[in-house]
Biopython code that builds the backbone (N, CA, C, O; Angstrom):
import numpy as np
from Bio.PDB.StructureBuilder import StructureBuilder

atoms = [
    (1, "UNK", "N", (0.807, -1.165, 0.053)),
    (1, "UNK", "CA", (0.033, -0.073, -0.019)),
    (1, "UNK", "C", (0.894, 1.181, -0.026)),
    (1, "UNK", "O", (1.821, 1.292, 0.776)),
    (2, "UNK", "N", (0.590, 2.191, -0.975)),
    (2, "UNK", "CA", (1.484, 3.245, -1.061)),
    (2, "UNK", "C", (1.125, 4.299, 0.133)),
    (2, "UNK", "O", (0.018, 4.435, 0.655)),
    (3, "UNK", "N", (2.183, 4.932, 0.407)),
    (3, "UNK", "CA", (1.955, 6.029, 1.665)),
    (3, "UNK", "C", (1.300, 7.262, 0.966)),
    (3, "UNK", "O", (1.779, 7.790, -0.038)),
    (4, "UNK", "N", (0.268, 7.631, 1.534)),
    (4, "UNK", "CA", (-0.381, 8.941, 1.089)),
    (4, "UNK", "C", (0.013, 10.094, 2.044)),
    (4, "UNK", "O", (-0.197, 10.026, 3.255)),
    (5, "UNK", "N", (0.541, 11.056, 1.497)),
    (5, "UNK", "CA", (0.929, 12.188, 2.339)),
    (5, "UNK", "C", (-0.128, 13.201, 2.262)),
    (5, "UNK", "O", (-0.654, 13.532, 1.200)),
    (6, "UNK", "N", (-0.456, 13.733, 3.517)),
    (6, "UNK", "CA", (-1.347, 14.950, 3.598)),
    (6, "UNK", "C", (-0.677, 16.121, 2.982)),
    (6, "UNK", "O", (0.551, 16.202, 2.992)),
    (7, "UNK", "N", (-1.379, 16.972, 2.483)),
    (7, "UNK", "CA", (-0.787, 18.066, 1.701)),
    (7, "UNK", "C", (-0.046, 18.935, 2.789)),
    (7, "UNK", "O", (0.989, 19.544, 2.518)),
    (8, "UNK", "N", (-0.593, 18.956, 3.948)),
    (8, "UNK", "CA", (-0.040, 19.623, 5.038)),
    (8, "UNK", "C", (0.341, 18.693, 6.316)),
    (8, "UNK", "O", (-0.451, 17.886, 6.801)),
    (9, "UNK", "N", (1.492, 18.885, 6.734)),
    (9, "UNK", "CA", (1.759, 17.843, 7.867)),
    (9, "UNK", "C", (1.001, 18.297, 9.157)),
    (9, "UNK", "O", (0.629, 19.461, 9.311)),
    (10, "UNK", "N", (0.816, 17.395, 9.989)),
    (10, "UNK", "CA", (0.109, 17.771, 11.217)),
    (10, "UNK", "C", (0.885, 18.773, 12.060)),
    (10, "UNK", "O", (0.280, 19.500, 12.847)),
    (11, "UNK", "N", (2.186, 18.832, 11.922)),
    (11, "UNK", "CA", (3.028, 19.781, 12.606)),
    (11, "UNK", "C", (2.782, 21.179, 12.028)),
    (11, "UNK", "O", (2.866, 22.186, 12.731)),
    (12, "UNK", "N", (2.475, 21.208, 10.715)),
    (12, "UNK", "CA", (1.979, 22.566, 10.108)),
    (12, "UNK", "C", (0.763, 22.903, 10.634)),
    (12, "UNK", "O", (0.606, 24.067, 11.002)),
    (13, "UNK", "N", (-0.207, 22.046, 10.751)),
    (13, "UNK", "CA", (-1.544, 22.370, 11.368)),
    (13, "UNK", "C", (-1.309, 23.014, 12.682)),
    (13, "UNK", "O", (-1.729, 24.134, 12.974)),
    (14, "UNK", "N", (-0.589, 22.216, 13.486)),
    (14, "UNK", "CA", (-0.430, 22.835, 14.690)),
    (14, "UNK", "C", (0.147, 24.091, 14.879)),
    (14, "UNK", "O", (-0.305, 24.919, 15.670)),
    (15, "UNK", "N", (1.297, 24.289, 14.059)),
    (15, "UNK", "CA", (1.804, 25.659, 13.875)),
    (15, "UNK", "C", (0.857, 26.674, 13.431)),
    (15, "UNK", "O", (0.963, 27.798, 13.922)),
    (16, "UNK", "N", (-0.094, 26.429, 12.534)),
    (16, "UNK", "CA", (-0.933, 27.380, 12.114)),
    (16, "UNK", "C", (-2.014, 27.630, 13.096)),
    (16, "UNK", "O", (-2.387, 28.781, 13.322)),
    (17, "UNK", "N", (-2.546, 26.577, 13.706)),
    (17, "UNK", "CA", (-3.449, 26.736, 14.800)),
    (17, "UNK", "C", (-2.868, 27.658, 16.010)),
    (17, "UNK", "O", (-3.526, 28.543, 16.557)),
    (18, "UNK", "N", (-1.661, 27.344, 16.306)),
    (18, "UNK", "CA", (-1.006, 28.151, 17.315)),
    (18, "UNK", "C", (-0.788, 29.555, 17.037)),
    (18, "UNK", "O", (-0.841, 30.445, 17.886)),
    (19, "UNK", "N", (-0.502, 29.733, 15.627)),
    (19, "UNK", "CA", (-0.415, 31.227, 15.258)),
    (19, "UNK", "C", (-1.623, 31.932, 15.165)),
    (19, "UNK", "O", (-1.712, 33.142, 15.374)),
    (20, "UNK", "N", (-2.767, 31.030, 14.785)),
    (20, "UNK", "CA", (-4.138, 31.677, 15.016)),
    (20, "UNK", "C", (-4.567, 32.119, 16.338)),
    (20, "UNK", "O", (-5.145, 33.176, 16.591)),
    (21, "UNK", "N", (-4.215, 31.177, 17.176)),
    (21, "UNK", "CA", (-4.542, 31.369, 18.514)),
    (21, "UNK", "C", (-3.795, 32.585, 19.194)),
    (21, "UNK", "O", (-4.334, 33.365, 19.979)),
    (22, "UNK", "N", (-2.421, 32.636, 18.764)),
    (22, "UNK", "CA", (-1.709, 33.730, 19.210)),
    (22, "UNK", "C", (-2.162, 35.174, 18.684)),
    (22, "UNK", "O", (-2.176, 36.210, 19.349)),
    (23, "UNK", "N", (-2.532, 35.012, 17.334)),
    (23, "UNK", "CA", (-3.126, 36.207, 16.797)),
    (23, "UNK", "C", (-4.291, 36.617, 17.390)),
    (23, "UNK", "O", (-4.510, 37.824, 17.493)),
    (24, "UNK", "N", (-5.186, 35.691, 17.855)),
    (24, "UNK", "CA", (-6.444, 36.010, 18.398)),
    (24, "UNK", "C", (-6.245, 36.594, 19.726)),
    (24, "UNK", "O", (-6.935, 37.543, 20.099)),
    (25, "UNK", "N", (-5.223, 36.010, 20.544)),
    (25, "UNK", "CA", (-4.918, 36.491, 21.843)),
    (25, "UNK", "C", (-4.390, 37.907, 21.739)),
    (25, "UNK", "O", (-4.745, 38.768, 22.544)),
    (26, "UNK", "N", (-3.521, 38.161, 20.727)),
    (26, "UNK", "CA", (-2.925, 39.462, 20.450)),
    (26, "UNK", "C", (-3.919, 40.526, 20.163)),
    (26, "UNK", "O", (-3.857, 41.623, 20.718)),
    (27, "UNK", "N", (-4.881, 40.193, 19.257)),
    (27, "UNK", "CA", (-6.000, 40.973, 18.887)),
    (27, "UNK", "C", (-6.889, 41.276, 20.144)),
    (27, "UNK", "O", (-7.326, 42.411, 20.336)),
    (28, "UNK", "N", (-7.138, 40.258, 20.973)),
    (28, "UNK", "CA", (-8.079, 40.444, 22.121)),
    (28, "UNK", "C", (-7.266, 41.420, 23.151)),
    (28, "UNK", "O", (-7.864, 42.353, 23.685)),
    (29, "UNK", "N", (-5.994, 41.194, 23.391)),
    (29, "UNK", "CA", (-5.279, 42.030, 24.234)),
    (29, "UNK", "C", (-5.216, 43.491, 23.773)),
    (29, "UNK", "O", (-5.350, 44.434, 24.553)),
    (30, "UNK", "N", (-5.015, 43.612, 22.529)),
    (30, "UNK", "CA", (-4.906, 45.048, 21.900)),
    (30, "UNK", "C", (-6.254, 45.681, 21.988)),
    (30, "UNK", "O", (-6.285, 46.893, 22.202)),
    (31, "UNK", "N", (-7.392, 45.015, 21.850)),
    (31, "UNK", "CA", (-8.835, 45.473, 21.960)),
    (31, "UNK", "C", (-8.941, 45.895, 23.342)),
    (31, "UNK", "O", (-9.361, 47.019, 23.616)),
    (32, "UNK", "N", (-8.578, 45.041, 24.255)),
    (32, "UNK", "CA", (-8.836, 45.305, 25.653)),
    (32, "UNK", "C", (-8.006, 46.562, 26.114)),
    (32, "UNK", "O", (-8.510, 47.422, 26.837)),
    (33, "UNK", "N", (-6.756, 46.623, 25.675)),
    (33, "UNK", "CA", (-5.882, 47.657, 25.885)),
    (33, "UNK", "C", (-6.559, 49.065, 25.367)),
    (33, "UNK", "O", (-6.581, 50.084, 26.057)),
    (34, "UNK", "N", (-7.087, 48.962, 24.090)),
    (34, "UNK", "CA", (-7.543, 50.268, 23.615)),
    (34, "UNK", "C", (-8.820, 50.590, 24.245)),
    (34, "UNK", "O", (-9.138, 51.774, 24.352)),
    (35, "UNK", "N", (-9.723, 49.497, 24.752)),
    (35, "UNK", "CA", (-10.899, 49.743, 25.624)),
    (35, "UNK", "C", (-10.546, 50.556, 26.825)),
    (35, "UNK", "O", (-11.115, 51.600, 27.143)),
    (36, "UNK", "N", (-9.512, 49.963, 27.496)),
    (36, "UNK", "CA", (-9.116, 50.542, 28.766)),
    (36, "UNK", "C", (-8.776, 51.950, 28.625)),
    (36, "UNK", "O", (-9.281, 52.846, 29.302)),
    (37, "UNK", "N", (-7.779, 52.131, 27.592)),
    (37, "UNK", "CA", (-7.238, 53.543, 27.261)),
    (37, "UNK", "C", (-8.384, 54.627, 27.077)),
    (37, "UNK", "O", (-8.408, 55.736, 27.611)),
    (38, "UNK", "N", (-9.377, 54.059, 26.170)),
    (38, "UNK", "CA", (-10.357, 54.857, 25.860)),
    (38, "UNK", "C", (-11.323, 55.233, 27.084)),
    (38, "UNK", "O", (-11.814, 56.354, 27.222)),
    (39, "UNK", "N", (-11.534, 54.150, 27.959)),
    (39, "UNK", "CA", (-12.133, 54.373, 29.107)),
    (39, "UNK", "C", (-11.464, 55.414, 30.064)),
    (39, "UNK", "O", (-12.072, 56.305, 30.657)),
    (40, "UNK", "N", (-10.216, 55.185, 30.120)),
    (40, "UNK", "CA", (-9.426, 56.136, 31.024)),
    (40, "UNK", "C", (-9.495, 57.507, 30.460)),
    (40, "UNK", "O", (-9.597, 58.482, 31.205)),
    (41, "UNK", "N", (-9.442, 57.617, 29.129)),
    (41, "UNK", "CA", (-9.430, 58.972, 28.552)),
    (41, "UNK", "C", (-10.868, 59.624, 28.828)),
    (41, "UNK", "O", (-11.024, 60.787, 29.201)),
    (42, "UNK", "N", (-11.842, 58.748, 28.601)),
    (42, "UNK", "CA", (-13.215, 59.335, 28.847)),
    (42, "UNK", "C", (-13.395, 59.761, 30.377)),
    (42, "UNK", "O", (-13.995, 60.796, 30.669)),
    (43, "UNK", "N", (-12.883, 58.969, 31.272)),
    (43, "UNK", "CA", (-12.915, 59.275, 32.763)),
    (43, "UNK", "C", (-12.169, 60.551, 33.027)),
    (43, "UNK", "O", (-12.619, 61.413, 33.783)),
    (44, "UNK", "N", (-11.025, 60.663, 32.395)),
    (44, "UNK", "CA", (-10.188, 61.893, 32.561)),
    (44, "UNK", "C", (-11.038, 63.081, 32.042)),
    (44, "UNK", "O", (-11.245, 64.066, 32.751)),
    (45, "UNK", "N", (-11.504, 62.965, 30.831)),
    (45, "UNK", "CA", (-12.276, 64.010, 30.230)),
    (45, "UNK", "C", (-13.465, 64.427, 31.118)),
    (45, "UNK", "O", (-13.723, 65.589, 31.430)),
    (46, "UNK", "N", (-14.153, 63.335, 31.484)),
    (46, "UNK", "CA", (-15.300, 63.506, 32.421)),
    (46, "UNK", "C", (-14.875, 64.337, 33.663)),
    (46, "UNK", "O", (-15.515, 65.325, 34.024)),
    (47, "UNK", "N", (-13.871, 63.930, 34.236)),
    (47, "UNK", "CA", (-13.330, 64.759, 35.518)),
    (47, "UNK", "C", (-13.107, 66.165, 35.039)),
    (47, "UNK", "O", (-13.619, 67.103, 35.649)),
    (48, "UNK", "N", (-12.431, 66.334, 34.070)),
    (48, "UNK", "CA", (-12.196, 67.693, 33.680)),
    (48, "UNK", "C", (-13.464, 68.535, 33.389)),
    (48, "UNK", "O", (-13.558, 69.695, 33.791)),
    (49, "UNK", "N", (-14.366, 67.960, 32.730)),
    (49, "UNK", "CA", (-15.678, 68.563, 32.337)),
    (49, "UNK", "C", (-16.447, 68.899, 33.683)),
    (49, "UNK", "O", (-17.009, 69.973, 33.891)),
    (50, "UNK", "N", (-16.398, 67.921, 34.496)),
    (50, "UNK", "CA", (-17.141, 68.184, 35.724)),
    (50, "UNK", "C", (-16.501, 69.359, 36.520)),
    (50, "UNK", "O", (-17.234, 70.186, 37.064)),
    (51, "UNK", "N", (-15.222, 69.441, 36.592)),
    (51, "UNK", "CA", (-14.633, 70.464, 37.237)),
    (51, "UNK", "C", (-14.864, 71.843, 36.512)),
    (51, "UNK", "O", (-15.023, 72.898, 37.125)),
    (52, "UNK", "N", (-14.865, 71.733, 35.269)),
    (52, "UNK", "CA", (-15.257, 73.086, 34.527)),
    (52, "UNK", "C", (-16.617, 73.424, 34.729)),
    (52, "UNK", "O", (-16.927, 74.612, 34.816)),
    (53, "UNK", "N", (-17.587, 72.403, 34.826)),
    (53, "UNK", "CA", (-18.959, 72.851, 35.266)),
    (53, "UNK", "C", (-19.105, 73.334, 36.488)),
    (53, "UNK", "O", (-19.885, 74.256, 36.727)),
    (54, "UNK", "N", (-18.360, 72.756, 37.399)),
    (54, "UNK", "CA", (-18.407, 73.257, 38.702)),
    (54, "UNK", "C", (-17.926, 74.777, 38.942)),
    (54, "UNK", "O", (-18.414, 75.544, 39.772)),
    (55, "UNK", "N", (-16.842, 75.068, 38.027)),
    (55, "UNK", "CA", (-16.330, 76.355, 38.105)),
    (55, "UNK", "C", (-17.268, 77.353, 37.507)),
    (55, "UNK", "O", (-17.453, 78.454, 38.026)),
    (56, "UNK", "N", (-17.858, 76.957, 36.406)),
    (56, "UNK", "CA", (-18.940, 77.770, 35.653)),
    (56, "UNK", "C", (-20.197, 78.090, 36.497)),
    (56, "UNK", "O", (-20.747, 79.190, 36.442)),
    (57, "UNK", "N", (-20.649, 77.020, 37.323)),
    (57, "UNK", "CA", (-21.621, 77.211, 38.237)),
    (57, "UNK", "C", (-21.336, 78.129, 39.272)),
    (57, "UNK", "O", (-22.215, 78.889, 39.677)),
    (58, "UNK", "N", (-19.978, 78.134, 39.827)),
    (58, "UNK", "CA", (-19.505, 79.107, 40.834)),
    (58, "UNK", "C", (-19.560, 80.446, 40.152)),
    (58, "UNK", "O", (-20.021, 81.393, 40.789)),
    (59, "UNK", "N", (-19.173, 80.605, 39.028)),
    (59, "UNK", "CA", (-19.075, 81.960, 38.386)),
    (59, "UNK", "C", (-20.569, 82.513, 38.144)),
    (59, "UNK", "O", (-20.855, 83.706, 38.245)),
    (60, "UNK", "N", (-21.493, 81.486, 37.810)),
    (60, "UNK", "CA", (-22.872, 81.913, 37.497)),
    (60, "UNK", "C", (-23.528, 82.417, 38.877)),
    (60, "UNK", "O", (-24.241, 83.419, 38.926)),
    (61, "UNK", "N", (-23.238, 81.681, 39.910)),
    (61, "UNK", "CA", (-23.724, 81.934, 41.354)),
    (61, "UNK", "C", (-23.174, 83.350, 41.679)),
    (61, "UNK", "O", (-23.947, 84.195, 42.132)),
    (62, "UNK", "N", (-21.987, 83.611, 41.482)),
    (62, "UNK", "CA", (-21.411, 84.957, 41.811)),
    (62, "UNK", "C", (-22.077, 86.119, 40.948)),
    (62, "UNK", "O", (-22.340, 87.222, 41.427)),
    (63, "UNK", "N", (-22.328, 85.749, 39.593)),
    (63, "UNK", "CA", (-22.990, 86.799, 38.788)),
    (63, "UNK", "C", (-24.422, 87.135, 39.213)),
    (63, "UNK", "O", (-24.907, 88.267, 39.218)),
    (64, "UNK", "N", (-25.067, 85.936, 39.589)),
    (64, "UNK", "CA", (-26.424, 86.024, 40.043)),
    (64, "UNK", "C", (-26.442, 86.992, 41.231)),
    (64, "UNK", "O", (-27.314, 87.858, 41.298)),
    (65, "UNK", "N", (-25.432, 86.851, 42.232)),
    (65, "UNK", "CA", (-25.404, 87.535, 43.425)),
    (65, "UNK", "C", (-25.232, 88.917, 43.179)),
    (65, "UNK", "O", (-25.869, 89.750, 43.823)),
    (66, "UNK", "N", (-24.300, 89.272, 42.163)),
    (66, "UNK", "CA", (-24.137, 90.698, 41.762)),
    (66, "UNK", "C", (-25.331, 91.277, 41.092)),
    (66, "UNK", "O", (-25.666, 92.445, 41.285)),
    (67, "UNK", "N", (-25.934, 90.518, 40.355)),
    (67, "UNK", "CA", (-27.165, 90.995, 39.536)),
    (67, "UNK", "C", (-28.377, 91.168, 40.761)),
    (67, "UNK", "O", (-29.217, 92.049, 40.578)),
    (68, "UNK", "N", (-28.444, 90.473, 41.785)),
    (68, "UNK", "CA", (-29.373, 90.692, 42.901)),
    (68, "UNK", "C", (-29.016, 92.030, 43.627)),
    (68, "UNK", "O", (-29.875, 92.860, 43.925)),
    (69, "UNK", "N", (-27.798, 92.164, 43.866)),
    (69, "UNK", "CA", (-27.350, 93.469, 44.429)),
    (69, "UNK", "C", (-27.645, 94.701, 43.597)),
    (69, "UNK", "O", (-28.070, 95.748, 44.085)),
    (70, "UNK", "N", (-27.393, 94.510, 42.303)),
    (70, "UNK", "CA", (-27.779, 95.655, 41.345)),
    (70, "UNK", "C", (-29.170, 95.933, 41.343)),
    (70, "UNK", "O", (-29.543, 97.103, 41.269)),
    (71, "UNK", "N", (-30.063, 94.905, 41.423)),
    (71, "UNK", "CA", (-31.445, 95.177, 41.287)),
    (71, "UNK", "C", (-31.811, 95.848, 42.621)),
    (71, "UNK", "O", (-32.618, 96.776, 42.593)),
    (72, "UNK", "N", (-31.283, 95.450, 43.774)),
    (72, "UNK", "CA", (-31.628, 96.309, 44.944)),
    (72, "UNK", "C", (-31.148, 97.734, 44.841)),
    (72, "UNK", "O", (-31.885, 98.673, 45.141)),
    (73, "UNK", "N", (-29.971, 97.887, 44.437)),
    (73, "UNK", "CA", (-29.514, 99.277, 44.188)),
    (73, "UNK", "C", (-30.473, 100.142, 43.173)),
    (73, "UNK", "O", (-30.777, 101.311, 43.409)),
    (74, "UNK", "N", (-30.830, 99.551, 42.225)),
    (74, "UNK", "CA", (-31.707, 100.154, 41.180)),
    (74, "UNK", "C", (-33.069, 100.516, 41.878)),
    (74, "UNK", "O", (-33.600, 101.612, 41.697)),
    (75, "UNK", "N", (-33.605, 99.549, 42.679)),
    (75, "UNK", "CA", (-34.774, 99.761, 43.401)),
    (75, "UNK", "C", (-34.652, 101.048, 44.348)),
    (75, "UNK", "O", (-35.502, 101.936, 44.398)),
    (76, "UNK", "N", (-33.564, 101.016, 45.031)),
    (76, "UNK", "CA", (-33.377, 102.076, 45.923)),
    (76, "UNK", "C", (-33.162, 103.428, 45.200)),
    (76, "UNK", "O", (-33.644, 104.436, 45.718)),
    (77, "UNK", "N", (-32.509, 103.517, 44.101)),
    (77, "UNK", "CA", (-32.292, 104.647, 43.243)),
    (77, "UNK", "C", (-33.690, 105.051, 42.715)),
    (77, "UNK", "O", (-33.980, 106.247, 42.706)),
    (78, "UNK", "N", (-34.539, 104.164, 42.292)),
    (78, "UNK", "CA", (-35.866, 104.527, 41.827)),
    (78, "UNK", "C", (-36.611, 105.260, 42.906)),
    (78, "UNK", "O", (-37.200, 106.321, 42.698)),
    (79, "UNK", "N", (-36.555, 104.583, 44.197)),
    (79, "UNK", "CA", (-37.301, 105.258, 45.245)),
    (79, "UNK", "C", (-36.778, 106.705, 45.456)),
    (79, "UNK", "O", (-37.535, 107.676, 45.482)),
    (80, "UNK", "N", (-35.427, 106.784, 45.603)),
    (80, "UNK", "CA", (-34.920, 108.138, 45.744)),
    (80, "UNK", "C", (-35.205, 109.122, 44.624)),
    (80, "UNK", "O", (-35.415, 110.319, 44.820)),
    (81, "UNK", "N", (-35.198, 108.597, 43.565)),
    (81, "UNK", "CA", (-35.670, 109.434, 42.200)),
    (81, "UNK", "C", (-37.065, 109.879, 42.482)),
    (81, "UNK", "O", (-37.389, 111.060, 42.357)),
    (82, "UNK", "N", (-37.933, 108.905, 42.878)),
    (82, "UNK", "CA", (-39.393, 109.355, 42.997)),
    (82, "UNK", "C", (-39.451, 110.438, 44.193)),
    (82, "UNK", "O", (-40.276, 111.350, 44.122)),
    (83, "UNK", "N", (-38.702, 110.350, 45.128)),
    (83, "UNK", "CA", (-38.718, 111.402, 46.336)),
    (83, "UNK", "C", (-38.290, 112.725, 45.814)),
    (83, "UNK", "O", (-38.869, 113.776, 46.086)),
    (84, "UNK", "N", (-37.152, 112.610, 44.984)),
    (84, "UNK", "CA", (-36.652, 113.878, 44.452)),
    (84, "UNK", "C", (-37.586, 114.565, 43.345)),
    (84, "UNK", "O", (-37.590, 115.774, 43.113)),
    (85, "UNK", "N", (-38.358, 113.631, 42.715)),
    (85, "UNK", "CA", (-39.283, 114.180, 41.685)),
    (85, "UNK", "C", (-40.375, 114.941, 42.343)),
    (85, "UNK", "O", (-40.824, 115.997, 41.896)),
    (86, "UNK", "N", (-40.819, 114.299, 43.530)),
    (86, "UNK", "CA", (-41.923, 114.904, 44.219)),
    (86, "UNK", "C", (-41.407, 116.335, 44.847)),
    (86, "UNK", "O", (-42.077, 117.363, 44.751)),
    (87, "UNK", "N", (-40.296, 116.275, 45.415)),
    (87, "UNK", "CA", (-39.687, 117.522, 45.890)),
    (87, "UNK", "C", (-39.676, 118.455, 44.824)),
    (87, "UNK", "O", (-40.130, 119.582, 45.022)),
    (88, "UNK", "N", (-39.145, 118.086, 43.545)),
    (88, "UNK", "CA", (-38.942, 119.013, 42.445)),
    (88, "UNK", "C", (-40.235, 119.605, 41.951)),
    (88, "UNK", "O", (-40.344, 120.775, 41.585)),
    (89, "UNK", "N", (-41.294, 118.639, 41.966)),
    (89, "UNK", "CA", (-42.687, 119.110, 41.552)),
    (89, "UNK", "C", (-43.175, 120.175, 42.617)),
    (89, "UNK", "O", (-43.783, 121.195, 42.292)),
    (90, "UNK", "N", (-42.857, 119.849, 43.894)),
    (90, "UNK", "CA", (-43.374, 120.858, 44.931)),
    (90, "UNK", "C", (-42.705, 122.058, 44.786)),
    (90, "UNK", "O", (-43.381, 123.076, 44.928)),
    (91, "UNK", "N", (-41.323, 122.188, 44.490)),
    (91, "UNK", "CA", (-40.654, 123.445, 44.336)),
    (91, "UNK", "C", (-40.986, 124.062, 43.073)),
    (91, "UNK", "O", (-40.998, 125.292, 43.014)),
    (92, "UNK", "N", (-41.274, 123.323, 41.994)),
    (92, "UNK", "CA", (-41.701, 123.929, 40.864)),
    (92, "UNK", "C", (-43.023, 124.664, 40.987)),
    (92, "UNK", "O", (-43.206, 125.770, 40.477)),
    (93, "UNK", "N", (-43.919, 124.018, 41.672)),
    (93, "UNK", "CA", (-45.227, 124.544, 41.941)),
    (93, "UNK", "C", (-45.018, 125.755, 42.834)),
    (93, "UNK", "O", (-45.637, 126.782, 42.556)),
    (94, "UNK", "N", (-44.172, 125.729, 43.916)),
    (94, "UNK", "CA", (-44.107, 126.830, 44.794)),
    (94, "UNK", "C", (-43.508, 127.983, 43.990)),
    (94, "UNK", "O", (-43.979, 129.116, 44.088)),
    (95, "UNK", "N", (-42.466, 127.699, 43.189)),
    (95, "UNK", "CA", (-41.759, 128.738, 42.318)),
    (95, "UNK", "C", (-42.733, 129.366, 41.430)),
    (95, "UNK", "O", (-42.680, 130.576, 41.212)),
    (96, "UNK", "N", (-43.627, 128.604, 40.899)),
    (96, "UNK", "CA", (-44.677, 129.087, 39.854)),
    (96, "UNK", "C", (-45.595, 130.064, 40.672)),
    (96, "UNK", "O", (-45.947, 131.142, 40.194)),
    (97, "UNK", "N", (-45.949, 129.664, 41.862)),
    (97, "UNK", "CA", (-46.902, 130.336, 42.612)),
    (97, "UNK", "C", (-46.065, 131.732, 43.002)),
    (97, "UNK", "O", (-46.679, 132.797, 42.930)),
    (98, "UNK", "N", (-44.892, 131.726, 43.349)),
    (98, "UNK", "CA", (-44.150, 132.979, 43.692)),
    (98, "UNK", "C", (-44.136, 133.883, 42.433)),
    (98, "UNK", "O", (-44.357, 135.090, 42.527)),
    (99, "UNK", "N", (-43.887, 133.311, 41.327)),
    (99, "UNK", "CA", (-43.781, 134.083, 39.990)),
    (99, "UNK", "C", (-45.134, 134.699, 39.671)),
    (99, "UNK", "O", (-45.227, 135.787, 39.104)),
    (100, "UNK", "N", (-46.138, 134.003, 40.034)),
    (100, "UNK", "CA", (-47.559, 134.484, 39.737)),
    (100, "UNK", "C", (-47.859, 135.611, 40.638)),
    (100, "UNK", "O", (-48.579, 136.551, 40.300)),
    (101, "UNK", "N", (-47.210, 135.487, 41.965)),
    (101, "UNK", "CA", (-47.652, 136.500, 42.900)),
    (101, "UNK", "C", (-46.619, 137.882, 42.599)),
    (101, "UNK", "O", (-46.941, 139.043, 42.853)),
    (102, "UNK", "N", (-45.526, 137.516, 42.096)),
    (102, "UNK", "CA", (-44.717, 138.683, 41.713)),
    (102, "UNK", "C", (-45.172, 139.392, 40.546)),
    (102, "UNK", "O", (-44.967, 140.605, 40.489)),
    (103, "UNK", "N", (-45.843, 138.717, 39.480)),
    (103, "UNK", "CA", (-46.398, 139.265, 38.310)),
    (103, "UNK", "C", (-47.828, 140.009, 38.851)),
    (103, "UNK", "O", (-48.167, 141.096, 38.384)),
    (104, "UNK", "N", (-48.493, 139.427, 39.711)),
    (104, "UNK", "CA", (-49.687, 139.982, 40.266)),
    (104, "UNK", "C", (-49.354, 141.362, 40.966)),
    (104, "UNK", "O", (-50.051, 142.364, 40.803)),
    (105, "UNK", "N", (-48.347, 141.325, 41.673)),
    (105, "UNK", "CA", (-47.876, 142.607, 42.573)),
    (105, "UNK", "C", (-47.494, 143.793, 41.413)),
    (105, "UNK", "O", (-47.898, 144.954, 41.487)),
    (106, "UNK", "N", (-46.650, 143.270, 40.348)),
    (106, "UNK", "CA", (-46.265, 144.169, 39.431)),
    (106, "UNK", "C", (-47.359, 144.804, 38.716)),
    (106, "UNK", "O", (-47.319, 146.003, 38.440)),
    (107, "UNK", "N", (-48.401, 144.003, 38.382)),
    (107, "UNK", "CA", (-49.355, 144.485, 37.612)),
    (107, "UNK", "C", (-50.342, 145.367, 38.378)),
    (107, "UNK", "O", (-51.261, 145.902, 37.758)),
    (108, "UNK", "N", (-50.207, 145.533, 39.601)),
    (108, "UNK", "CA", (-51.110, 146.254, 40.451)),
    (108, "UNK", "C", (-50.495, 147.618, 40.703)),
    (108, "UNK", "O", (-51.079, 148.437, 41.412)),
]
sb = StructureBuilder()
sb.init_structure("model")
sb.init_model(0)
sb.init_chain("A")
sb.init_seg("    ")
for serial, (resi, resn, name, xyz) in enumerate(atoms, 1):
    if name == "N":
        sb.init_residue(resn, " ", resi, " ")
    sb.init_atom(name, np.array(xyz, "f"), 0.0, 1.0, " ", f" {name:<3s}", serial, name[0])
structure = sb.get_structure()
């Protein structure tokens, strides 16, 4: 009976299977490393963004406090302006009366 040789020896098959397994392990490790790095980068970016948001919230709170104080100042100035307007109207009316009295006296 003649010896029939397989086109590829069993050693070759073992070598190829071993290489496939090594390649698979390499690809898996590479993918896991990329996933870890991406997760790490996202966590780092997330931490930075949270810090930035906290800083912007603090600045917004400060601006709102300043705006509140300005509104109080405007309210006080409006009240003071109303008081001065009333006094001005009173003085204008009194001055008008005085002018009318002077004109009346001059006409007599």
